[in-house]
C-alpha positions in Angstrom: 154.3 21.0 166.5 154.4 19.5 162.8 154.2 21.9 159.9 152.2 19.3 157.8 149.5 16.9 158.7 150.8 13.9 160.5 149.5 10.7 161.8 151.0 9.3 165.1 150.5 5.7 165.6 150.8 4.8 169.2 151.6 1.0 169.5 151.2 -0.3 173.1 153.4 -3.1 174.2 155.6 -4.6 177.0 159.2 -5.9 176.5 159.4 -9.1 178.4 162.7 -11.0 179.4 162.1 -14.4 181.1 165.0 -13.7 183.3 167.3 -10.6 183.4 167.7 -8.7 186.6 165.5 -11.1 188.5 165.3 -14.8 188.2 162.8 -16.6 186.1 160.2 -17.2 188.7 160.4 -13.9 190.1 159.6 -12.4 186.9 156.9 -14.7 186.2 155.1 -13.6 189.3 155.3 -10.1 187.9 154.2 -11.3 184.5 150.9 -13.0 186.1 150.1 -9.8 187.8 150.8 -7.8 184.2 148.7 -10.0 182.3 145.8 -10.2 184.7 145.6 -6.5 184.6 146.1 -6.3 180.7 143.2 -8.8 180.0 140.8 -7.2 182.5 141.7 -3.7 180.9 141.1 -4.9 177.3 137.6 -6.3 178.2 136.9 -3.2 180.5 137.9 -0.4 178.1 137.2 -0.8 174.3 139.1 2.4 173.5 142.4 0.7 174.7 142.3 -1.1 171.4 145.6 -3.1 170.9 148.5 -4.4 173.0 151.5 -6.2 171.5 153.2 -9.1 173.7 156.8 -8.3 172.5 156.7 -10.5 169.4 156.8 -13.7 171.1 154.6 -16.4 172.3 156.4 -17.9 175.4 155.2 -15.2 177.8 151.6 -16.6 177.3 153.0 -20.1 177.9 154.4 -19.1 181.1 151.4 -17.1 182.1 149.0 -20.1 181.5 151.2 -22.4 183.4 149.9 -20.3 186.4 146.5 -18.9 185.3 145.2 -21.9 182.9 141.5 -20.7 183.3 142.4 -17.5 181.3 143.1 -19.3 178.2 139.7 -18.6 176.6 140.0 -14.9 177.4 143.3 -14.9 175.6 142.2 -16.5 172.5 139.3 -14.5 172.3 141.4 -11.2 172.3 144.0 -12.5 169.9 141.4 -13.4 167.4 139.8 -10.0 167.8 143.1 -8.3 167.0 143.3 -6.5 170.5 146.1 -8.9 171.7 148.9 -9.2 169.3 151.4 -12.2 169.7 154.2 -13.8 167.6 155.7 -14.3 165.3 158.5 -15.7 167.3 158.6 -18.1 170.1 161.2 -16.1 171.9 163.2 -12.9 171.2 166.6 -14.4 170.3 170.2 -13.2 170.3 170.8 -13.3 166.5 174.5 -14.1 166.7 174.6 -16.7 169.3 172.0 -19.0 168.0 172.3 -21.1 164.7 170.5 -20.7 161.5 168.4 -23.7 162.1 167.4 -22.2 165.7 166.2 -19.1 164.0 164.1 -21.1 161.7 162.8 -23.3 164.4 162.0 -20.1 166.6 159.6 -18.5 163.9 158.2 -22.1 163.0 157.5 -22.7 166.7 156.3 -19.0 167.3 153.8 -19.1 164.3 152.2 -22.5 165.1 151.9 -21.3 168.9 150.1 -18.1 167.9 148.1 -19.8 165.3 146.9 -22.0 168.3 146.0 -18.9 170.3 144.2 -17.5 167.4 146.1 -15.3 165.3 149.7 -14.4 164.2 151.3 -10.8 164.1 152.9 -11.5 160.9 155.6 -8.9 161.2 159.2 -9.5 162.3 160.2 -7.9 165.6 163.5 -7.5 167.0 163.5 -4.6 169.3 166.5 -5.3 171.5 168.7 -7.8 169.9 172.4 -6.8 170.0 172.7 -6.1 166.4 171.3 -8.2 163.5 172.5 -11.1 161.1 172.8 -10.3 157.5 170.5 -13.3 156.6 167.5 -12.2 158.9 165.7 -10.6 156.0 165.8 -14.1 154.1 164.8 -16.0 157.1 161.7 -13.8 157.4 160.8 -13.9 153.7 160.9 -17.6 154.1 157.7 -17.3 156.4 156.1 -14.9 154.1 157.0 -11.9 156.4 158.0 -8.8 154.4 158.4 -6.3 157.2 160.5 -6.0 160.4 160.8 -3.6 163.4 164.5 -3.2 164.5 166.2 -0.8 167.1 170.1 -1.6 167.7 172.7 -1.8 165.2 171.3 0.6 162.2 174.1 3.0 161.1 173.8 6.7 160.6 174.4 6.2 157.0 170.6 5.2 156.9 168.9 8.4 157.0 165.2 7.5 157.1 163.2 5.6 159.8 162.0 3.2 156.9 164.1 1.6 154.5 164.8 -1.5 152.6 167.0 -4.3 153.7 168.6 -7.0 151.6 170.1 -10.5 152.6 173.0 -11.8 150.6 170.6 -14.0 148.6 168.8 -10.7 147.6 165.9 -11.3 149.8 164.3 -7.9 150.9 162.1 -6.6 153.6 160.9 -3.2 154.7 162.5 -2.1 158.0 160.6 -0.1 160.4 163.5 1.5 162.5 162.7 2.2 166.2 165.2 5.3 166.0 164.7 6.1 169.7 164.2 2.7 171.2 161.1 0.6 171.9 160.1 3.3 174.5 160.0 6.9 173.4 156.7 7.2 175.0 157.2 6.7 178.8 154.5 6.6 181.6 152.7 10.0 181.5 151.0 12.1 183.9 147.5 13.8 183.3 148.7 17.4 182.7 149.2 19.5 179.5 152.9 20.4 180.2 153.8 16.9 180.5 152.0 16.0 177.2 154.1 18.9 175.5 157.2 17.6 176.8 156.5 13.9 175.8 155.6 14.9 172.3 158.5 17.2 171.9 161.1 14.4 171.3 158.7 12.8 168.7 158.2 16.3 166.8 161.8 17.5 166.8 163.8 13.8 166.7 161.5 11.2 165.2 159.3 13.1 162.8 162.1 14.4 160.4 163.2 10.7 159.9 159.9 9.5 158.6 159.2 8.9 154.8 155.6 9.3 155.1 152.9 11.2 157.0 152.8 8.3 159.6 155.2 8.3 162.7 155.3 5.4 165.0 155.3 6.1 168.7 156.0 2.9 170.7 154.3 3.3 174.2 156.1 0.6 176.8 159.1 -0.5 178.2 160.9 -3.5 180.3 158.3 -5.5 182.2 155.9 -2.5 182.5 152.1 -3.1 182.5 149.7 -1.2 180.2 149.1 2.3 180.6 145.4 2.2 181.3 145.2 6.1 180.8 146.3 5.8 177.4 142.9 6.6 175.7 142.6 9.8 177.7 146.3 10.8 177.0 145.7 10.4 173.2 142.6 12.5 173.4 144.4 15.2 175.5 147.3 15.4 172.8 144.7 15.6 169.8 143.4 18.7 171.4 146.9 20.2 171.0 147.5 19.1 167.4 146.9 21.3 164.5 147.4 21.4 160.8 145.0 18.1 160.7 147.3 16.0 162.6 146.1 13.3 164.8 147.1 10.6 167.2 145.6 7.3 167.1 145.9 4.0 169.1 147.3 1.5 166.5 149.5 -1.3 166.3 152.8 -2.4 164.5 151.1 -4.3 161.6 148.7 -1.4 161.1 151.7 1.0 160.8 153.6 -1.3 158.3 150.4 -1.5 156.1 149.7 2.2 156.0 153.3 2.8 155.0 153.0 0.5 152.4 149.8 2.2 151.2 151.1 5.6 151.0 154.4 4.6 149.2 152.2 2.3 146.8 154.7 1.4 144.2 157.4 3.6 145.7 159.0 1.3 148.0 162.1 0.9 145.7 162.8 4.5 146.2 163.6 3.9 149.8 167.4 3.7 151.1 168.8 0.0 150.4 170.8 -1.3 153.3 172.8 -4.7 152.9 174.6 -7.0 155.2 174.4 -7.2 159.0 174.1 -4.5 161.6 176.3 -4.0 164.1 176.8 -0.4 164.2 176.8 1.5 167.8 176.3 5.0 166.2 172.7 5.4 167.1 172.4 2.7 170.0 174.6 0.6 172.0 174.8 -2.9 170.6 176.5 -4.0 173.7 179.2 -6.0 171.9 180.9 -7.1 175.2 178.0 -9.7 175.6 179.9 -11.9 173.1 182.9 -12.6 175.7 180.7 -12.9 178.9 180.1 -16.4 180.7 181.8 -18.2 177.7 181.0 -21.5 179.5 177.3 -21.0 178.9 177.6 -20.2 175.2 179.7 -23.3 174.7 177.2 -25.5 176.5 174.3 -23.8 174.4 176.3 -24.5 171.2 177.0 -28.0 172.0 173.4 -28.7 172.7 172.3 -26.9 169.4 175.0 -28.9 167.3 173.8 -32.2 168.8 170.2 -31.5 168.1 170.5 -30.0 164.6 173.4 -31.9 163.2 172.9 -35.2 164.8 169.5 -36.0 166.5 167.4 -34.6 163.6 169.3 -35.9 160.5 169.9 -39.4 162.6 166.2 -39.7 163.3 165.6 -39.1 159.6 168.0 -41.9 158.5 166.7 -44.2 161.2 163.2 -44.0 159.9 164.3 -44.4 156.3 166.7 -47.4 157.0 163.8 -49.1 158.9 161.3 -48.6 156.2 163.2 -49.9 153.5 164.2 -53.1 155.5 161.9 -56.1 154.9 162.1 -56.5 158.6 162.4 -54.0 161.4 159.7 -51.2 162.2 161.3 -48.1 161.0 158.3 -46.2 161.9 158.0 -47.7 165.4 157.9 -44.8 167.7 158.4 -42.2 165.1 155.5 -40.1 166.7 157.2 -40.3 170.1 160.6 -39.5 168.4 158.9 -36.5 166.7 157.5 -35.3 170.0 160.8 -35.6 171.9 162.5 -33.6 169.1 159.9 -30.9 169.2 160.3 -30.5 172.9 164.2 -30.6 172.6 164.0 -27.5 170.4 161.6 -25.9 172.8 164.1 -26.3 175.7 166.9 -25.2 173.7 164.9 -22.1 172.4 163.9 -21.0 175.9 167.8 -20.5 176.4 168.4 -18.5 173.4 167.0 -15.2 174.3 168.9 -12.0 173.9 169.4 -11.6 177.6 169.7 -15.4 178.3 171.8 -17.9 176.3 172.6 -19.7 179.5 172.7 -23.4 179.0 170.6 -26.8 178.6 171.0 -30.4 177.7 169.4 -32.7 175.0 169.4 -36.6 175.2 172.3 -38.5 173.5 171.8 -39.6 170.0 173.8 -42.9 170.4 170.8 -45.1 170.1 170.2 -43.9 166.8 173.8 -44.3 165.6 173.8 -48.0 167.0 170.5 -48.8 165.2 172.1 -47.6 161.8 175.3 -49.4 162.3 173.6 -52.6 163.0 171.8 -52.5 159.8 174.3 -51.1 157.6 177.3 -53.2 158.6 178.0 -56.7 156.9 177.2 -59.5 159.2 180.3 -61.2 161.1 182.5 -58.1 160.3 184.1 -55.5 162.5 182.7 -52.3 161.1 182.9 -48.6 161.7 179.9 -46.2 160.9 180.7 -42.8 160.1 178.1 -39.9 160.0 178.5 -36.5 158.7 176.4 -34.0 160.5 177.3 -31.2 158.1 175.0 -30.0 155.3 178.0 -30.1 152.7 180.8 -32.5 151.7 183.5 -32.9 154.4 186.9 -34.6 154.8 187.9 -34.7 158.6 189.7 -36.2 161.5 187.5 -39.0 163.5 188.5 -41.0 166.6 187.1 -44.1 167.8 187.8 -47.1 170.2 188.3 -50.5 168.6 189.3 -54.0 170.2 192.4 -55.7 169.6 191.5 -59.0 167.6 191.5 -62.5 169.0 195.3 -62.9 167.8 196.4 -59.7 169.8 196.8 -57.6 166.5 195.9 -53.9 166.5 193.5 -52.4 164.1 195.5 -51.0 161.2 193.3 -49.4 158.4 189.7 -49.1 157.5 188.2 -50.0 154.1 185.0 -48.3 152.6 182.6 -50.1 150.5 184.4 -48.8 147.3 187.8 -50.5 148.6 189.5 -47.0 149.5 191.8 -47.4 152.4 192.1 -45.2 155.4 195.0 -45.8 157.5 194.4 -46.1 161.4 196.8 -44.1 163.9 196.7 -45.7 167.3 196.5 -42.8 170.1 196.2 -45.0 173.4 196.1 -48.4 174.6 194.9 -50.1 177.6 191.1 -49.7 177.6 188.6 -52.2 178.4 184.9 -52.5 178.2 182.7 -54.3 180.8 181.0 -56.2 178.1 184.2 -57.1 176.2 187.3 -58.9 177.7 189.4 -57.8 174.8 191.9 -54.9 175.3 190.7 -51.6 173.3 192.7 -49.0 171.8 191.9 -45.4 170.9 192.6 -44.8 167.3 192.4 -41.6 164.8 191.8 -41.6 161.0 190.8 -39.2 158.3 187.3 -39.9 156.7 187.6 -38.8 153.2 184.9 -37.1 150.9 181.7 -37.6 153.2 178.8 -35.9 151.4 176.5 -33.8 153.7 174.0 -35.6 156.1 175.5 -39.0 155.1 176.8 -42.0 156.6 179.3 -44.6 155.4 180.6 -48.0 156.6 184.0 -49.0 156.9 185.5 -52.6 157.4 188.2 -52.9 159.9 191.6 -54.7 158.9 194.0 -55.8 161.5 198.0 -56.1 161.2 201.0 -56.8 163.1 202.6 -53.7 161.7 199.8 -51.3 162.6 201.1 -47.6 163.3 202.1 -47.2 167.1 202.0 -51.0 167.8 204.3 -51.2 170.8 202.5 -51.7 174.1 202.4 -48.9 176.7 201.8 -49.3 180.4 198.5 -47.5 180.8 199.3 -46.7 184.2 202.7 -45.1 183.2 202.9 -41.3 182.4 204.2 -42.0 178.9 203.0 -41.8 175.2 203.6 -43.7 172.0 205.5 -42.3 169.2 203.5 -43.6 166.1 206.8 -43.0 164.1 209.2 -45.0 166.1 207.2 -47.1 168.6 209.3 -45.5 171.5 208.3 -44.5 174.8 208.1 -40.9 175.9 209.8 -39.7 178.8 210.9 -36.3 180.4 213.9 -36.1 178.0 212.2 -36.9 174.9 211.5 -40.1 172.8 213.7 -43.0 174.1 215.9 -44.1 171.1 214.3 -41.7 168.8 215.6 -39.1 166.5 216.3 -35.5 167.8 212.9 -33.9 168.5 211.8 -31.3 165.7 210.4 -28.1 166.4 207.7 -28.4 163.4 204.6 -30.5 162.2 203.4 -30.4 158.7 201.0 -32.0 156.1 200.6 -31.6 152.5 199.1 -28.3 153.0 200.6 -26.6 156.0 203.8 -26.4 158.0 203.4 -25.4 161.8 206.6 -24.3 163.5 206.8 -23.7 167.3 209.1 -20.7 168.3 211.2 -21.6 171.0 211.5 -17.8 172.3 207.8 -17.2 173.1 205.8 -20.3 172.3 204.0 -18.6 169.5 203.2 -20.3 166.3 204.0 -19.7 162.8 202.1 -21.1 160.0 203.4 -21.6 156.5 200.9 -22.2 153.6 202.6 -24.5 151.1 200.0 -23.7 148.4 200.2 -19.9 148.5 203.8 -19.6 150.1 202.4 -17.2 152.7 203.4 -17.2 156.4 201.6 -16.1 159.4 203.6 -15.4 162.3 202.9 -14.8 166.1 199.8 -16.9 166.3 198.5 -18.5 169.6 199.7 -15.7 171.7 197.5 -14.7 174.4 197.3 -11.5 176.5 195.8 -11.4 179.9 194.9 -8.3 181.4 192.1 -7.0 184.1 188.5 -6.5 183.9 186.1 -4.4 186.3 183.2 -4.4 183.7 179.7 -5.7 184.0 178.3 -8.5 181.9 177.6 -5.9 178.8 180.6 -4.0 178.6 184.4 -4.6 179.1 186.2 -1.9 181.2 189.9 -2.0 182.0 191.0 -1.4 185.9 192.5 2.1 186.5 195.9 0.3 187.0 196.4 -2.5 184.9 199.1 -5.0 184.2 199.2 -6.9 180.8 201.0 -10.4 180.7 201.8 -10.9 176.8 204.8 -13.2 177.0 206.1 -16.3 179.1 208.4 -15.4 181.8 211.0 -17.9 180.6 211.6 -19.9 177.3 208.8 -22.6 176.8 209.6 -26.3 176.4 208.5 -27.8 172.8 208.3 -31.4 172.3 207.0 -33.6 169.5 204.4 -35.8 170.9 203.3 -37.7 167.9 203.3 -37.9 164.1 201.4 -40.2 162.0 198.8 -40.6 159.1 196.0 -39.1 161.0 197.3 -36.3 163.3 200.4 -34.7 164.5 200.7 -33.2 167.9 203.7 -31.2 169.6 
């Protein structure tokens, strides 16, 4: 029993994964039953005051696809503060989606919640497997100054309420769910069960509170609302003393009461800075980082295409078209905007903390072609380079170019300021169904590209292009850009002895003939890094969350015989061994 007056805020909720231990449609069938019962309960029992739909809006979208006739009921309950939704569209894994995806998730969730009637304006990440350092800044960017967390908080934080600062100094008030999002389980209607249920609250949760208010979440994974909760609260209140009480509240209500009591003393709360990945209090399930890598790669590829290409290129397409005397830059702008919005929606549906499975987006080549046709000088062979990063970049590019009418290879690219970038021919023998000329694959280094910018290069041809000697496209050989010799099983024909290193002005990379590992020499700092590119292969009998080695394991940590090392190419754009 508490020694001083306490107010226990019971916040009802369900934690909803769209797919987890069952596929999406199976869990949606369960969602329909849960939502039907919840809406009826909220209308039938005014004492059942609030229910939080897990800080996301996508469960409502999934439900209304099956039960569209219930939308008016949902909107009414949301407007009245009985059903709390948002601010997120989904509950993402914070480390496996990008920064732009975090912003779009909140943007889409807040807009969706407003369309339903109101937003639960408090950050909510009850089950993410750790938290990124920049989350406070992202939340404050949307005007959200509080967040509920569970996993990842270290024991060095001594209270259930504390301040959390991002690297840019943005702070939020953290309401730490110290004993997960389900400390109050389904209950029975007897006094002994009431005492047992509250004992953990009194002995483990209450001592961590900084005010008289103690948050008691009521709900768990895919569970319906506990219809007997109002009666349970009345029963508990008959057992409390010293002026304490239990009330059916909500997460925003709890945050506001904390702020009111601390009134001007928030700065006295402990301050935590940086990311939260501690497993001292809760399992952060770090093993998920290495499971189903193919799915994470596909997700990342799709997000990169959407955030770094489709979005900025669509903006450039509109600007270029708007500034042309002819050419409808705004033609189809609304449809493009709608398609991009739908692409983000589909991408985010694959980003929840128990999903991150994979999706696809439409190619952006049409936008690149549109820019190229309008930016290039008429009658010239040109190359357009686009930088999808938000900062300056010098990087390797590859492209396919035709041999000119005189049979000469592309030799160099010249930008609008007259700067030259030499081309390195990588492969010959390609053809296009629209062009009878031979095509070559070439590489070059695009220098000093500003963020989210494009630049047009003029193509120059030369008989002395690097790697100019023809190679039979059907022969298993490669071209040495240094010598123009053919590569056969015993090395470059007619070339100098093979080297065991490749280098540029910054680094020297040495292949170690004994075990195949790499040694990198940094020419600027004179530091050497040895034993790189070494792989160790062992067994695994764990599940999708946690690594577990076999009882009798055999590690393979070196090759069974000395590796074969050959120099494949060395040119102005790239080196390969």
